[in-house]
ZAMARTI-894798 format. One record per residue (C-alpha): residue in one letter; x, z, y. Coordinates in steps of 0.05 Angstrom, whole numbers, plus 5000, padded with zeros to 4 digits. Layout:
AXZY/...
% end
This chain:
X463442783841/X458542643900/X452142883862/X450443523910/X451443043967/X447742503940/X441743103929/X442143304002/X441242594028/X434942483974/X431943164008/X433042864074/X428642294057/X427641644085/X426141894158/X431042414168/X438542114186/X442442204142/X437942114083/X435741624025/X430241164014/X430140973942/X433341233880/X434540603823/X434740903758/X439140693698/X433440223670/X432539903737/X426940243765/X426440493828/X423141093864/X420941073937/X422241683970/X418041534016/X411741713974/X414942313938/X412143053955/X417843523937/X424243083939/X428443723932/X425443783861/X429143083836/X434043173788/X438942623799/X442642393737/X449242093725/X448941353729/X442641293779/X443741033847/X440741173915/X440740753970/X442441184031/X442741104103/X448540834139/X454141334159/X459441384207/X464640984182/X461940574135/X464339784122/X459739354154/X460338544162/X457838304231/X455237604237/X452337214300/X449436504283/X451735894283/X457736154241/X463135644267/X469035914249/X471436614200/X471736984270/X463736934263/X462937444197/X468037994219/X468538714189/X467139344228/X466740094216/X460040304232/X457640844283/X450941114280/X447841204350/X440841274373/X436540694398/X435640054360/X441039614386/X447039394357/X453039564405/X460739354401/X466139284446/X466738704495/X473138464473/X469038244413/X464537794447/X469037124448/X469837054381/X462437134368/X461136764424/X456037254438/X452637504509/X447838164523/X441937714541/X437637774482/X442737434421/X440837604352/X445637834306/X446738024229/X449538674198/X450638634128/X453039444096/X458339364035/X454639553974/X460739603925/X468439803923/X469839143917/X466538893979/X468839464022/X476339364001/X475738694020/X473138784092/X478939304097/X483938974084/X481938244096/X476338134142/X476238844179/X476238584256/X483738764280/X486338344227/X482437724257/X484537824335/X488937184322/X485936494299/X489936044253/X486535494292/X490135534353/X495136034332/X492836494388/X488737094395/X481137014404/X480637734434/X482738004497/X481238444547/X475238254593/X470238334646/X471138974686/X476439244643/X480238664662/X480038704733/X480939444723/X487439274695/X489938814749/X488239354805/X491539954760/X498139554748/X498939404821/X504739664861/X501140034911/X496740444852/X498641194857/X495641764819/X495642424829/X497542924766/X489143154757/X487042404766/X492842244712/X490942814664/X483342644667/X484441924647/X489542054594/X484442524565/X480242004541/X486341764491/X485642064426/X492741914413/X496042234470/X500642744461/X500143184522/X506042934557/X506942624619/X512642144647/X516642344704/X512042174767/X514641564809/X514541894869/X516642734867/X516442874942/X511843084989/X507743104922/X508842714851/X505742134847/X505241664778/X503740914779/X498740554738/X504540164705/X507640804677/X501241054647/X500040414618/X506340384591/X505340964546/X500140494502/X505740004484/X509939964425/X517640184441/X519639514413/X515339094455/X519738594502/X516938054540/X517537664613/X510937254633/X508637004701/X502037364732/X496736874752/X499636904821/X505836654806/X503736004824/X501936224899/X509236594906/X514336034871/X518836164928/X520136924900/X525537204870/X525237064793/X527537774779/X524338214828/X518537884865/X515938134931/X509037904903/X510038274840/X508337604806/X513237734742/X510538124687/X517138464656/X516338954598/X522239184569/X522139664504/X514839814518/X515840014588/X512039604638/X517639494692/X513939024745/X508738484751/X500738534761/X497938514682/X492538044690/X488737564642/X495537164631/X498337764603/X492838154565/X487637534550/X486637034493/X491936674504/X498236464461/X504536924477/X500837504512/X501638194503/X495638284457/X498637674408/X506437974407/X504038624392/X499238374335/X505637954311/X511238384324/X507339114310/X501439024267/X493839034271/X492939634280/X497739704343/X494439114373/X488239494357/X489940144392/X492539794455/X486239354460/X481640004456/X485540434498/X487639994546/X479939914559/X478640664563/X483640864603/X482840314667/X474540324657/X475641164674/X480740944734/X475540514756/X470341104752/X474941374803/X476840784852/X470740444849/X469739614866/X464439244893/X462838564918/X457738304973/X456337745017/X461238035060/X466537735017/X464937095012/X465236915103/X469636545133/X471736495201/X470036055247/X476835735237/X476935595175/X469935285178/X472734815236/X478434705193/X474034495127/X469734085171/X475533665195/X477433545122/X471533355097/X470032855156/X477632475145/X475632425065/X468632075090/X472131615143/X477431405086/X472231235038/X468530765094/X476230425108/X476730315031/X469230055032/X470829605085/X476929295039/X472929224989/X467828915026/X473228335051/X476328314989/X483428635022/X483429294964/X487329264916/X485429214840/X486829674782/X489729414722/X483229234680/X477829344733/X473228954780/X473929054856/X467329484853/X470029904794/X477230004837/X473430214901/X469130744861/X474630964822/X478431144884/X472631304923/X471231864873/X478432124875/X478432204949/X472932544950/X475032994895/X481433144929/X478133294991/X473933844958/X480334164933/X483534165001/X476934395036/X477434974974/X485135154989/X483535235058/X477235705051/X480436144999/X486636125037/X482436495092/X481537105040/X487237565034/X488538004968/X483338524985/X478138054980/X473738214921/X472037584898/X480237394902/X481638004865/X477337754809/X479337054804/X486637274811/X485037784747/X481937264708/X475437744696/X471437224729/X470136644774/X475136064789/X478435734854/X472735174845/X467735664850/X470535954922/X471635234943/X464135134928/X461735734961/X466535835023/X467135055033/X464734445000/X460734354934/X463633704924/X462033024888/X456433034835/X458232564779/X453232304714/X456931964660/X463232044692/X461631714761/X458431744826/X450531744830/X448031034812/X442830674852/X436730844812/X431330434849/X430429914905/X437729874908/X438830654936/X439231284903/X434531614943/X428831364989/X432931715042/X438031235045/X438430535070/X439229975020/X447029824986/X449630495017/X455830584984/X457031245027/X459531925009/X452432235018/X447931674986/X452131744923/X451932384908/X457832824951/X454933484969/X458233685036/X454834365050/X456934965012/X453035414980/X453435945029/X450935425082/X446235105043/X444834495009/X440433985039/X434233674993/X438033074983/X444133464965/X439633964919/X436933304885/X444233074871/X446833714848/X440133764799/X442433084771/X448833324753/X446733914727/X441333674681/X447033214653/X450433864627/X443834164594/X442333434558/X449433394526/X449034094503/X442734044472/X444533264433/X452633504418/X449834224388/X446333804331/X451033254323/X457333664314/X454134154272/X451733574224/X459733304224/X461834024214/X456434144155/X459233504120/X467133674136/X466134444101/X462034024045/X467633574029/X473234064026/X470034724009/X473234723939/X479934633970/X484835213957/X492435403962/X494735463886/X500535963863/X505435443867/X503835243946/X500534583933/X493034463957/X488334313903/X481534203893/X475934403843/X479033863793/X485634103797/X488233483838/X494033623873/X491333393952/X497333643988/X504433873953/X506134354008/X500034684048/X500134334125/X506234004096/X510634614112/X506935164068/X506535614131/X499936004153/X497435744214/X495936584237/X503236634243/X505836014278/X508136044351/X510035514407/X517735524412/X522635134446/X528334934399/X534734994451/X539034774396/X535434064412/X537334054478/X545434064467/X549933504471/X556133494427/X561533854480/X555734384491/X554534534415/X561734544404/X563434944453/X557335414430/X558235444361/X564435144335/X570435714319/X576735474358/X581235924322/X587235564346/X586935694422/X589736284447/X584436474476/X579736504418/X576237204398/X578837574464/X574138064482/X569738014423/X573438034356/X577838664328/X584838454331/X585038604258/X579638034237/X582837674299/X590237674258/X586037514189/X582836874216/X588936604250/X593136654180/X588536644123/X586935904100/X580636084065/X577336384127/X578535834159/X575835364109/X569135754109/X568735714188/X569835024190/X565034874128/X559735274171/X561934874231/X560934194194/X554134594165/X550534664244/X552033964260/X547933644205/X543134114209/X542733934280/X541833274269/X537533314215/X532433674263/X533833184315/X533332614272/X528232694217/X524733424226/X523233244300/X524032514318/X520532494377/X524932954411/X519933484444/X524134104440/X517334554442/X514634604374/X510234964338/X514935294277/X513736064243/X519836554261/X520736744331/X528236794331/X529036844408/X524537394409/X527637794343/X534337634375/X532737934443/X529938584404/X536838634365/X541038584428/X536339124464/X536339564410/X540240104442/X541040554379/X541340544308/X535740674254/X537141354259/X536841374337/X543241724336/X548441154348/X549941344421/X552142104402/X556241774348/X559941224394/X562041814436/X565242134382/X568441544362/X570541394431/X573642144438/X576542044370/X579641424388/X582541734452/X585942264422/X588641774373/X591441194419/X589141334489/X584840874531/X587840224499/X584240404432/X577040384472/X574739674462/X578339624398/X574440224370/X567039964397/X567839314364/X569539644297/X562139714282/X560538924283/X560938434229/X566837894226/X564637204228/X565937094156/X560937674140/X556037324181/X556436674145/X555437014080/X549737434103/X546536834131/X547336364068/X545036934025/X538836974068/X536736174074/X537736203999/X531736683992/X527636334044/X523535823999/X516735584019/X514035553951/X514736043888/X514635413832/X517734903867/X524935143894/X525134713966/X527935104023/X524635104093/X526734534132/X523234894198/X527235254245/X534035284216/X537935354274/X536236104263/X544136084243/X546036434303/X553736434321/X557837024312/X559437154383/X553037494392/X555738254406/X550938574357/X552639184314/X552739134241/X545239544241/X542939074291/X545438494254/X542638734183/X535338934219/X535538174247/X536237874179/X531338364151/X526338164203/X527637444198/X526637494119/X520437884121/X516537544177/X518436864135/X515437164065/X508937394113/X508536704143/X508736304080/X500436184065/X498336544001/X493936313944/X486636523940/X487437163901/X494737243934/X491537374004/X488438083987/X495438283950/X499538004002/X495938484048/X497139034015/X504838794004/X504638754077/X502439454084/X506639614033/X512739494068/X509839964134/X509240504082/X502140544062/X499940223998/X505340653962/X504641273998/X500741623944/X505341443890/X512241513928/X509942243959/X507542433881/X515042143851/X517442693900/X513843253880/X515643083802/X522443593819/X517044113813/X517344003737/X525344143725/X524044763781/X518245143738/X523144983674/X528845283705/X525445873730/X522345953669/X529545993640/X531546513690/X536146033728/X533946083804/X538845763824/X536945133800/X529745243811/X530645383886/X534344703893/X529044303850/X523344603900/X527644463962/X528243773941/X520843653915/X519343923981/X524343494029/X521342833987/X514642994002/X516042994073/X519842454077/X516142004037/X509242264087/X513242154142/X515241384129/X508341234100/X505541534164/X500742014129/X502542654170/X497543014205/X496442824276/X499143434297/X506043354268/X506142614267/X509042594340/X515043144314/X517842934244/X515442054256/X520542004321/X527542204342/X534442534311/X528443094275/X526042394228/X533342274211/X534542934197/X529242854157/X531342354112/X538242544114/X536643264080/X532742874029/X537642424014/X542843024009/X538043423966/X537242833912/X544942773912/X546043483907/X541043553842/X545843043810/X551543463832/X549044083798/X546943693742/X554143513723/X555944183734/X551144373689/X553143833628/X561244033644/X560344833639/X560945083711/X552745163708/X552645323640/X549246013632/X551846023563/X559345903577/X557946463634/X556346943575/X561546773526/X567746773583/X566047223627/X568147853600/X565648583579/X566648773645/X562848263694/X554948183694/X551047723727/X553747053756/X561746913758/X564546973825/X568446263815/X561746023806/X558446293866/X563946003899/X562645313871/X555445363901/X557145533973/X562845053973/X558244543946/X553344593990/X557044704057/X561544034032/X555443714032/X552343974099/X559243794127/X558243154097/X552243004120/X553243134195/X559542744192/X554942144169/X558341514211/X552740894186/X546840814132/X550740174117/X555440534065/X552141134058/X549941173987/X557940843973/X560941384009/X557242003980/X558141723909/X565341843927/X564242493956/X560642753889/X565942533843/X570942923886/X566543533891/X564243483814/X572343443803/X573843963850/X568844483820/X571044293744/X578044433758/X576645113791/X571845323736/X575745193681/X583045373707/X580446003725/X585546623690/X579446913650/X577046203623/X583445793618/X585746013551/X579145823516/X578345173563/X580944693500/X576645053458/X570744693491/X574044083528/X577443803465/X571543823418/X568343113405/X561243533407/X562343693478/X564342923498/X558442773455/X554143253498/X556542873566/X555542213537/X547442413521/X546242783573/X550142453634/X552441803617/X547741403582/X541241693638/X545641453691/X547440803670/X540040733650/X538440953724/X543640543756/X541039813714/X533440033729/X535540123810/X539239403812/X533639123775/X529039383827/X532639223888/X532938573870/X525738493848/X521438993885/X525539383932/X519539843959/X519240193884/X526340413882/X524841033916/X519141173872/X523541023807/X530641333831/X526141973843/X522341893780/X528841833733/X532342363767/X527142823761/X526242713692/X533842693681/X533643453708/X528743623658/X532343373598/X538543683627/X534444393631/X532544323566/X539544233535/X540944883572/X535545223539/X538344953467/X544145373476/X550144893504/X557244953497/X555745693458/X554845233400/X561744873410/X565545523422/X562545913362/X563445253321/X571145343345/X571746023331/X568745953255/X574745383249/X580245723276/X578046413222/X577645873164/X584245553180/X588246043225/X589945443269/X588945283342/X582944793344/X586444293384/X591744063332/X589143373320/X593942833345/X588342323363/X586642763422/X593242593459/X592741963447/X585041943477/X588442263539/X593941753540/X589141243541/X583341503583/X586341223648/X586140503628/X579140723591/X576140853665/X580640503706/X580339723673/X573739653652/X571539863730/X576239383758/X573438803712/X566539083730/X567339093807/X570238373806/X563438113765/X559338533814/X562738243878/X561437533848/X554337653831/X552937943909/X557137433946/X554536773972/X560936423949/X567236623913/X573036873943/X578337443915/X576038083946/X581438553957/X580639183922/X585239623974/X580739474030/X572439693992/X569639724062/X571439034072/X569438774004/X563439143989/X561639193930/X567039043886/X571739563928/X567040123924/X566240103846/X573340093838/X574440733876/X568441043838/X572940903780/X578941053800/X578341743819/X576942013751/X582741523724/X586741903766/X583742533741/X585442333673/X592642183701/X594042793714/X592942963643/X596742453617/X602742693650/X602243463625/X601643013557/X608342613573/X612043273606/X610543703548/X614543233493/X621343333482/X627442953458/X630343043389/X634243733385/X640543333360/X641643033428/X637643503472/X641143623546/X639443823614/X640343213645/X633642933600/X630043523619/X631743543693/X629242663698/X622942843661/X621443443702/X623243053768/X618442473739/X613442933735/X613443143799/X614242483829/X608342243789/X603142873807/X605742743872/X604441973859/X597242153837/X596342643894/X598141953948/X592641593902/X587142063921/X588642053987/X588941353983/X582141353955/X578641753998/X581441314065/X578440794026/X584440284024/X590140604069/X595840264066/X601340744077/X598841184031/X597440613979/X605240413993/X607841053981/X603341103911/X606140463885/X613140743903/X612541423878/X609941143814/X616440753810/X620241243816/X616641713769/X616741113715/X623041113717/X625441763715/X620841963647/X624241383617/X631241603628/X628742313605/X626341993543/X633941853509/X636841693459/X635740953458/X632440843390/X627940273370/X621440563396/X625240803462/X627540103474/X620739883477/X618840443525/X625140303573/X623139553569/X615739683588/X617540153642/X622439563678/X617239173667/X612039613707/X616539773752/X617539053779/X609938933776/X608439483822/X615339313867/X612838563873/X606138903891/X608439303952/X613038733977/X606338313979/X602638814014/X608238944073/X607938214082/X600338154083/X600038684130/X604638334178/X609939014165/X615538504148/X615537844190/X615737174149/X612736524167/X610436394089/X603536524095/X601036844031/X595436553996/X589737033986/X589336843900/X595737033897/X595237683935/X589037883898/X592337783831/X597938183838/X593638753868/X590138783796/X596538663760/X599539293792/X592839723790/X592339613715/X599839713695/X598440313743/X593640513692/X595540343624/X603040583629/X601041203594/X600940853536/X607540643534/X609141443509/X604141403452/X609141413401/X613341893438/X608042373434/X605642223365/X611842443346/X611743033377/X604943323344/X608443093285/X613743573289/X609144093317/X602544063275/X600944733296/X600544823369/X599045583401/X594445603456/X600445663507/X603044973503/X602944523556/X598444113523/X592044703547/X593644523610/X591243863613/
% end
């Protein structure tokens, strides 16, 4: 694989870069290339190792000693440059504690793939930006870049287009687009804030004070005149000067938030590109500092002199009081100690006052002030010592003590306790120090040098002993901290199980709430008249006020919140301090959720406009508020989702111990978040909690890989390969001449590959800005999912006949060639219907449920259209009533789909990241299997067998009465198990059991949607059952026109009821259509029972079951009208009673055809040979 490349390196030798120095054979012997003459003649053998030169992009470990923390050794990617120096970004000097005055550092080049993987995923510099020691960044913008950033983001910084283009050309990620200029006339100008905003992630929002905020406390907090409030909303810098407090190494800074919310790579890009941008701007703008910047005016010098004289006068007064014994002593101190403390305090305050006077004389245009305000260099103390006064010098925490003969220096008299004699330096650096002041200043400086030398050795030895004693400690897989002997040191690492890397300083506002505020904020007072006005839909509000189960649920939630608040204040944080170190920043996540203008596909605004227009057409302006509120979860759904989330947030994996920190995340239901925003918020809380839990030693790398998998990086090759698997059935279909299916599978493979490439961020740089953002990305996603489901629909058509080529060849007739016209109509209709469905999608929340319902309807429509064709109708039963046909359906469709569903349910609960991969893999395999069935002959075998049977017996192949019995049982077989399965699934997916209403599937997912999926084929089977019932005739002796008429009316009512049932399913539980469906079925059953006279023993049983079924259906209709408040009554219907009535009515509706089993069986016994023209053939 790399033999030719290594041979080139060997040929270059050790002196030409890139080259190689040694070759190591299999036996360990080395070839030194310095002493090889013709290196190009060396024959490299497989298994030999070549020690080559370092190349660009190699992973290296950079280290500066002393290695005091883990950021002293970090991973980097090398860039080979001329000269023998080690160069790196200025922002990285802080964790290394390095400067450029001759520091020596060590560089280690990775020698194995395992080492490279660990450097890349664990040690790489962007992953070390935040330190777990202080829960804050250890890197930030420094020096000239920090100063340039502060000047670049001032309000009066404007740039013309040519300068903007020159600056942006330095950014590798620039897409060539400029924002709208801040000033258009008389010429276009852009601000530094606008250009800087192009580097920030769109999810970033923050509000922070700049360094100059302390000087401008009287400014407006929202729009400060001094521009001291940094405000970033959705990645747009709106106001504020960006200084060290914003992009420095402090907790909660811009870099910290980007690292936490957008990841290390985003943080690296922001940190690198800000420096590139502002440094390029600084070369055009310029900056210098000189002596003129530190010269104060005469008035300032007089004010400083006056301040210092006043301080010395007060010190003399303190001395006089002490000598007379009038000075008030401080607790625990003698008179002398009290005097020294007060004198030192007063002289230090004099230096601060003088410094403030000197700094106030310098305006913001002063270059030293600019550096101090930006945070790049200097401090107010430096300005004070340069301009005003150096101040009091201290040794061992006190003023300079007497050295000999009761004085500090020979220049002073004995027992002189004044300011100058005890180390007060009155002059500034600009004015120059006297010899006595120089001596005192040197004494203070010497102490610092000695302390540094002594403390380095002491602290180093202490750290070495600590590290040696704790070097075997590790976090085990069960979350406990153990030593080398497997003894438990801590049952939970750090007593909370959280990784210090992700902890943030946060304020728990719930601790500041008194009982009244807590009640007004969180309690659902549903008995109040104004409850829910303006934020709850009318339907939800009425449900809460009349449903005792909902009220009990909300009351239980309120009691739980009170208990949690009590636990936080009394047990978790009994000190009452509201600012604590906790992992998940709920306030920031909630703020991001509020600021989400669009949902995840970026088209919510357009959808809302369509929705509002529909509301105006339906009900006028009064419906606007209701229409805007239906896209939010009800309080009950929020409670269920939060409970489900809290059950999943466990710190340990072996001990089921829930988190006790930060449980105030249960936000009250009054937050006006859409369903998409709330689901995003819940998902973010869960994802960040799982990331913040401390990982074991072997888990660390895997945890980082899982984090990358959630960003779509780790599973990128596997996901894209799964999309390309659809090329296998495409090739198989084209070989069989099925061009239609081949094209579909090729399109599906391309769309799946593109979608996974977009989601995994592996697109080329030229296509990434186009496909990865905006509506185009959502259309790629939609088309991918639509093509997958369309493949599933085509497989259904292949199995059931419309797309089976053998059926086309047997039934299309001698005068037809190629694909039948009705099949072409089915294909075009399916494509148009799928496109319209994708265009009218309302939400991703119910997308998969709705498209399954859509597929069922399209499949049934295409199936019926195909087999009811005039050329094919006479032969339909020869295939559809054959056991072989249904066994084929079972093997080729039902079993694989059941397996696929089971697999997806299992994977979705275990590893959601692999669900798309597994889904595409199984569907591609199912497609190949179906194509193989086509190649084996398909339906033609069943037809030929049917024809042979006809010739042998002279009978129609559909004479067996067992077929009729199965058709009568089909509605119940399809419908009743679906209801049971939906109840089981609903109970498994809900936090607490409650009776789901199958008539409102969208409110009770997944149970309601499962009922619809089973109800549609059950209704189709109902049509066949009514056809059979309508084909039965009363005994000849008692035949009368009234019975025949009653049966015809009953069948018409039954078909109408089934049509209304389809409408009910498509409208997802519409109350009017459901009432009409049940009422028509009551009339149909009564009419059919009346047409079954005379009243023999069997028919008496039929009439009795019909009356009982009518009673059940009528009772459910009455309860439904009462539950929907269409009939006014004071009695509140229990939800359990209504649910049981609903289940019973659905079961009766589906099982009632079984009451006609005897009638149909008798009919079959009387007419054993049924010709093809009989009504059974239509069924």
